[in-house]
N, C-alpha and C positions, 0 to 999 in steps of 0.2 A: 374289562376289570376293574373295578372302584379302587382309587388309590385314596389314600390320606392325605391330610392336607401337606405335611411335611416334601413328602414325595412330589406332590402335584408340584408344589413350589419349585425345588429343586431341580426336576426334570425342566421345567421352563425356562429357569434360568441357564442352564445348560445346550439350550436350545435343542431339546427334544421334546417330542409332543407326548403328555401326557393324557389323562381321558378326558378332562375337559380343562378350559381355560381357569386358570386362577384368578381369585378376589382379593382385593383388600382395600383398606382406606388407613391413610396415616393421622386421622384423627375423627373422631364421630360424635359429636356434640349437641345433637338432638336429642333432647330425652322426650318428645313427641312420639319419635319413630321408635326409641326403646322400648317405653310403654305400649306400644301398640305388639311389639313382638313379645315383650317378658312380662306382661301384667302391668297393674296401675303404680305397684312400691318399686317398679324399674330405674335405675341410673344409669350413668353413663362410668362415672368414677366413685361410685361412693357419696360417699358423705365429704365431698370437697367443699361445697356451699358455708359447710361449718365453719370452714377455716378463719374465714373473717374476724370470727369472735372471738377466735383462741387469745387473741392479745391480753384476754381482761383474766388469763389463767395465770396467778403465780408462780414464776419460774417454768413456765411453760416451754419456753427454749430450749432449757439443760432438760428437761424431761423427754422431748420429742427426740433430743438427738440421742437419747437412751433408747425410747423407743423404736426408732427406724433400723437400728442395727441388728433387730430380731427378724427371723427370718418370716414369718407368716405376716406381722405386721407391714414388711416393707415392699411385700408382693400383694396386699391386700387390695391395696386400690386397684388393680389391673384386672381383678377377678370377674367383676360386672361387666367390665367390655369386652374380656374375651368370650365371655356367655353371649353378650350379643350378637358378636361376630358367627360364633358359632349358628345361633337361630335365624342370620340372615345369608348363610353360606359364604361368609367373607373367609378364605384359608388363612391370610398371613395378618399376625398382629404385634406391632411393635410395642414394648413395653418401657416407658419412660425412667428406668429404676434410676440412672442416675441423677435424675433431678431432684432435689431436697430443699426443705423451706430452711433457710438460717436464723432465721428472725422471722417472727410474728409482727403485723404492726394493726394497726385499725384498718379493716375492709380485705386484709390481702397479705400478704408476706413478702419479705425478701431473699430471694434462694440462692444458692450456693455459686452462683454466678454473678453475685451481684446488681440481679434486674430485681424493681420493685414492681409486683405482682399485685392486681385487685381482683376481687371475686366478684364476676359480674351477672347479672342475672340476663338472659335474651327477651326483651318484651313478649309476651303472648303468649308465654309456657313458662316451664320450670326449669330449661337450659340452662346450667351454668357454663362459663367462659372465663377463663382466666386471663386476665389481660393485661399485656406490658404498660408500665407507665413511668417508665423512664430508668437509668442507673444511677447505682449508691456512689458510686465512684466517679469522685470529681476531677481527681490527679493522680498521674503514676504511683503517687505517695500512697494513696488510698488504697489502690488496687495492691500492690505490695504488704500492707499490713492486715488486707483482710484475712481472718482467721478461718472464713467458712469454706475456703475454695475446694472442690471434689478432690478427696482421695482413691484413685482407682484402686489401692489395696483396702479399702475400705469391706470389712469382711460382710456387710448387710448388700453388698451392692453383688455378688458373688451368690449369697444366700438366698435373695429373691428370686435371681434368675433360676437358680435349681429348685425354690419353690415352684415357680411358674410353671418351669417344666415339668416338674411331678405332678400337679393340675393339668397341665394338657395331656397329659398320657391316663392321669386315674379319673380325673371327674370330665374330660372333653372329649375323651376315646379318641385324641389325635385326628380330631375334625377340626381345630384350628392348629396354624403352626405359631407358636409362641416365642419371639427372639427379641434380644436384650436391644434397646437403641441407646444410642452417647449422642451428646453434643458434639461439632466438631470444631473447628478452628474460629471460624469468624461468626457468625450468629451471636452466640451467647457472649463472645469477647466484647464485639463492639456494642452491645446491649448492654451490657454490663458498666459502661460509659455513658451512655448516648452517644447520637454520631456525630454530633458535634466536637465532643471532647475525644473521642476517636480518632476524629479526621484530624487532628489537632497531633496528635499524639503519628498519625501514619509520615509525619513530617519530619518525624526524630527517629533517624533507622533503628538505632540501638534498641529504644525504647519499645518498639513495634516488633522488633523478632525476638525480644524476650516475651512479650505477649503470645505471639504465634505459637514459641516454641513451648512455651508453658502448656499453652492448649494442644499443642500435637504431640508433645509426651504423655500426655493424660491420655489423649485419644487411644492413644499408639496401644499404652500398656493396657487399657478397658479392652481393648478388643484382644489383645493376646490372653490376658486373663478368661473373657468370656471364649475365645477360640479353643482355648486348651484344655476347657471344660466341657466341652461338648457342645457347643452352640455351633450351629451349622449357618448360621446368616446374623450379620450383624448391621443395624441398620443406624446409618450417622445421619443426623438431623444438621444441617449446616447452612441455612438460605446464603447464596452469593449473590442473589439480583433482586431486582424490582422490576415493575412492568415495562418502564424504559428503558433498561440497561441494568449495568453493573455494581454493588456499593465500592467497589476498588477498580483501577486499570487492570486491564489482563498481565501484565507487567508484574504490578505487586504479587496477583496469586498465584503467577509462575514463580515468587521470589520467596514467596512466606509459606503458602498453603499446598501446591502441587508437588512438592518433594514430601511433605507429611504424609499427604495422600497415596503415594507410592508406597512408603513404609509400611502405613495402615493395611492398604491391599495386599502386599507382601506377607505382611503378619498373617492377616486372616487365610490366605489362599496357602500357607505352609501349614495350616490345621485344616484343609478341605473345608473352609469356611468362606461363605459368599460375603461382597460386601455391597450392601446397599446404601444409594446416597439419596437424599433428600435434599432439594434447593430449589425452592421457588423463584419465579420471576425468571428474566433471560440471561439465561448462560450458555450461549451460542459461541460465544468469541471464546471460551475456553473446555468447550465441551467434548472436543478431541483430545484435549490434555487429560481429561480427565478418564476418559476411556485408555489413552494409552498407559495412564499410572494404574487401573487395571479394574476400576468400579465395575462391579457385576451386572447393576442395575440402578437406571434412575427412576426419579419420581419426583414432581407428580406432572413435568412436560406442560406448562399453564400454554393452555390456549390461547390468552389473551393477552400476552405481551406484544409491543410494538414493534417486535423485529419479525418480520415474515419468514425469515430464514430458522427463527425458532420452532418450528413447526414440525409434528414429530413423524408426520408421513415422510417430509425432506429428510428428518434425521434419521429416520430408519434406511430411507435409501442409502446413507452414506455410513452410518454406524451398527447400522439392526443385525451384522452378521457377527458382532464383535459385544454386542451389548445387550440387554432388556431393558423394553420401558415400562414403566407403571403408571397408568394415568389414560386419558387427559381431559375427561367430560367436565368442562367446566362448572364450578358451581353456579356461576351467573344462568347460565343454561338451566341447569336445576332447578334453579330458584324460580324464573322468571320465563323460561322458553316454554314455546310448545312442547306438548306431548310427542307431538310427530317428529320435530327435530328432534329431539331429546334419542327417539326411538331411532332415527335414521343414524343418527351419529353414532351410538353405541353400536350399531350392526356395523357400521364402515369400519372402527376400530378394531373390532375379530375380524371382519371379514379381510381387511387390510394385513393386520400386524400378527395375528394371533397363528397362520398356517407357519409348521414347523418348530412352534416354542417361541419364547423371548419376549411375550407381552402377557402381562398381568395387569386385566380388567378392575380399574378403578377411576373415582373422579380427578380432576384437574387439582384437587387440595383436600377437598375431605368433607365430610354430610355435617353440613351446618344446621342451626335450628330454622335458618329461613328456606331450608328443601320441604317442600311438601311431601308426605307421605306417599301420595300416588306418584310422583313423579320420581320418588326412588324406588318404587317397585316397577317401576318401567325398566330400571337397570337389570332388577334381578330376573325380570321376565324374559329380556334381551337374553341375556347370560342362559338362562336354562334354556331355551327354544333353539338358542345358535351356536351356543360355547361348547358342546361337545365334538372330539376328534371324530373322523376328518372333518375340519373345517367347511362348512356349505351354506354359505351367507347370502341369498340373491341381492341383486343389485334392487 
């Protein structure tokens, strides 16, 4: 029996076998691939490329605050991407409703987490990338006096989610499962300061605790609001590591982050809502802590970290019965690897991880503009050929 995307994803996270292996991407920035499937006028996130010139409009920052509180406008940037996901049969789409511009600057904007972002165009096509260019906060005082911090009770957040839920049901026929994305405690926090300033704050426990408590309270409250309004899953974006290690010691994560993640997971589960965590880099030292905290699914399980123990197949042996994996085909392989390597690794993931549920097919980060169309199509072909239950993928 054919399932809709929501049922397919939720059954998988519950370690039950759906009709076929679900698929998703945490981000999709290749306009070349979008145009192939949706036509020459297609884009990924709508008119984001025009943001770099908005600073020229008098009163734009005040105007945008009013506009973004409206239901349709807040949801509109995510609809082109959701439509693309349906076209390529990706089941799960996370919408970054919480991210808002606070102030427009030349070439980009400062967001509501104090991050300086510039709009960049990928060489060779029209793909738009929002690039991080440092933090707006130079001191803790800057942070405390910042008027733009996200307010979890901003009615625009819930309105946008409900509008996207309606779009999922009425326009996409539930062929894509749209869930709200929230920033967690670490990534957006350090980026608002820059890593050097943030590292100095970590040496001051009272200041560090305030930062993490502020972000923890906001993430917890947003999770509650979405879960209480029929969100069946929430996706928390919160990079804890990089290729060769983690941004903080495991001790600091256990002190400042894990207790909040436990509360956030409990709040979601109370409303029968799943909690998905996106964290790039090597997080092996605290992976078990996060499983204990209640994280239902992990993305992207990067395959290119320096830690040989941070391996999706080894993690599956240790934790596969207690959580779900989303990933982990390396973007490097998708960009420059051979077609045979991509095909065989994709088959291996389905063969070893999909039986019994607990695995969602995806790249090890995102489909970026460097991924050729034909390599992306290998992923679609492998899943179409081998991704139906019962799983039967030959060696």
